[in-house]
C-alpha positions as CSV (number, residue, x, y, z in Angstrom):
1,M,114.8,107.9,110.3
2,R,114.5,110.3,107.4
3,P,112.3,109.2,104.5
4,L,113.7,110.3,101.1
5,G,110.7,109.4,98.9
6,I,108.7,106.5,97.6
7,D,110.8,103.5,96.7
8,H,108.0,101.5,95.0
9,I,104.3,100.8,95.0
10,V,102.7,97.5,94.2
11,L,99.5,97.3,92.2
12,R,97.6,94.1,91.8
13,T,95.8,93.7,88.4
14,E,93.6,91.4,86.3
15,R,94.6,93.3,83.1
16,L,98.4,93.1,83.0
17,D,98.7,94.0,79.3
18,A,96.5,97.1,79.7
19,M,98.4,98.2,82.8
20,L,101.8,97.7,81.2
21,A,100.8,99.7,78.1
22,F,99.3,102.5,80.3
23,Y,102.4,103.0,82.5
24,R,104.9,102.4,79.7
25,D,103.2,104.1,76.7
26,V,101.1,106.8,78.3
27,I,103.0,107.7,81.5
28,G,106.5,107.0,80.1
29,C,107.8,104.4,82.5
30,T,110.3,101.7,81.3
31,V,110.1,98.0,82.1
32,E,113.0,97.3,84.3
33,R,112.6,93.8,85.5
34,V,110.2,90.9,84.9
35,Q,109.9,87.8,87.1
36,E,107.2,85.8,85.3
37,E,107.6,82.8,87.6
38,I,106.3,84.7,90.6
39,G,104.1,87.2,88.7
40,L,106.1,90.5,89.2
41,Y,106.5,93.2,86.5
42,Q,108.6,96.2,87.6
43,L,108.5,99.6,85.9
44,R,110.9,102.4,86.5
45,A,109.4,105.8,87.4
46,G,112.3,108.1,88.0
47,A,113.9,107.1,91.3
48,S,110.9,104.8,92.1
49,L,109.4,101.6,90.9
50,I,105.8,100.7,90.1
51,D,105.3,96.9,90.5
52,L,102.5,95.2,88.7
53,V,101.3,91.9,90.1
54,P,98.7,89.8,88.2
55,V,96.1,88.6,90.7
56,D,96.3,85.0,89.2
57,G,100.0,84.8,89.7
58,K,102.0,83.4,92.7
59,L,102.2,86.9,94.4
60,G,98.8,88.0,93.3
61,R,96.9,85.1,94.8
62,M,98.2,86.1,98.2
63,G,96.3,89.4,98.1
64,G,92.8,88.2,97.9
65,A,90.1,89.6,95.5
66,A,91.1,91.6,92.5
67,P,90.9,95.4,92.5
68,G,87.9,97.2,91.0
69,K,85.6,100.2,91.6
70,T,84.4,98.8,95.0
71,A,87.6,96.9,96.0
72,R,90.6,99.2,95.4
73,N,94.2,98.7,96.2
74,L,94.7,102.4,97.2
75,D,93.1,105.8,96.8
76,H,95.8,107.3,94.6
77,F,99.5,107.8,94.3
78,C,101.4,110.8,92.9
79,L,104.1,110.8,90.2
80,Q,106.3,113.8,89.9
81,I,106.7,114.6,86.1
82,A,109.7,116.5,84.7
83,D,108.9,119.7,82.8
84,F,105.3,119.5,83.9
85,D,103.1,121.6,81.7
86,P,99.4,121.0,82.6
87,A,98.0,121.8,79.2
88,Q,100.6,119.6,77.4
89,V,100.1,116.7,79.9
90,R,96.3,117.0,79.4
91,R,96.7,116.9,75.5
92,H,99.1,113.9,75.8
93,L,96.7,112.0,78.1
94,Q,93.7,112.7,75.8
95,A,95.6,111.6,72.7
96,H,96.0,108.3,74.5
97,G,92.3,108.0,75.3
98,V,92.8,108.7,79.0
99,E,89.9,110.5,80.8
100,V,91.5,113.4,82.5
101,G,90.1,114.3,85.9
102,E,90.3,117.4,88.1
103,E,93.2,119.8,87.8
104,G,94.1,122.1,90.7
105,V,96.8,123.4,93.1
106,R,97.5,120.8,95.8
107,Y,100.1,120.4,98.5
108,G,102.6,117.6,98.2
109,A,106.1,116.6,99.2
110,K,107.6,119.5,97.1
111,G,105.1,122.1,98.3
112,S,102.1,123.5,96.4
113,A,101.8,122.9,92.7
114,V,99.3,122.3,89.9
115,S,98.4,118.6,89.5
116,I,96.1,116.5,87.4
117,Y,94.1,113.5,88.5
118,L,93.4,110.5,86.3
119,A,92.9,106.7,86.7
120,D,94.8,103.8,85.3
121,P,93.1,100.9,83.5
122,D,92.2,99.2,86.8
123,G,90.8,102.4,88.3
124,N,93.7,103.2,90.6
125,G,93.9,106.9,91.2
126,V,97.0,108.6,89.7
127,E,98.1,112.2,90.3
128,L,100.6,113.9,88.1
129,R,102.5,117.0,89.2
130,A,105.7,119.0,88.8
């Protein structure tokens, strides 16, 4: 086997509208597919998908309690951003009212690079990098 990258991640949420707005309007993903009957909202992030699943929907009920500060879905995931300029990304996030976390050089799939940590509306950790 030879993994090529992340195909998709699934985030369960109690705040679908806020999560859709964050990933669409702040991060720049596009809504690719919606299956309301099962509670699945898929957003395109380059070659990958971010699936949002409301906890009160058919799929969401299968996952137990909703995510929060003490019951998280994951620690964080990293999105590679084209033309990543840390200062410009920081200004963009702040203009959207996003609290920007630690910035630093970290090692990832493409080697060492500057990245910025933040959290989405449900508190899931998001890392942005070149």
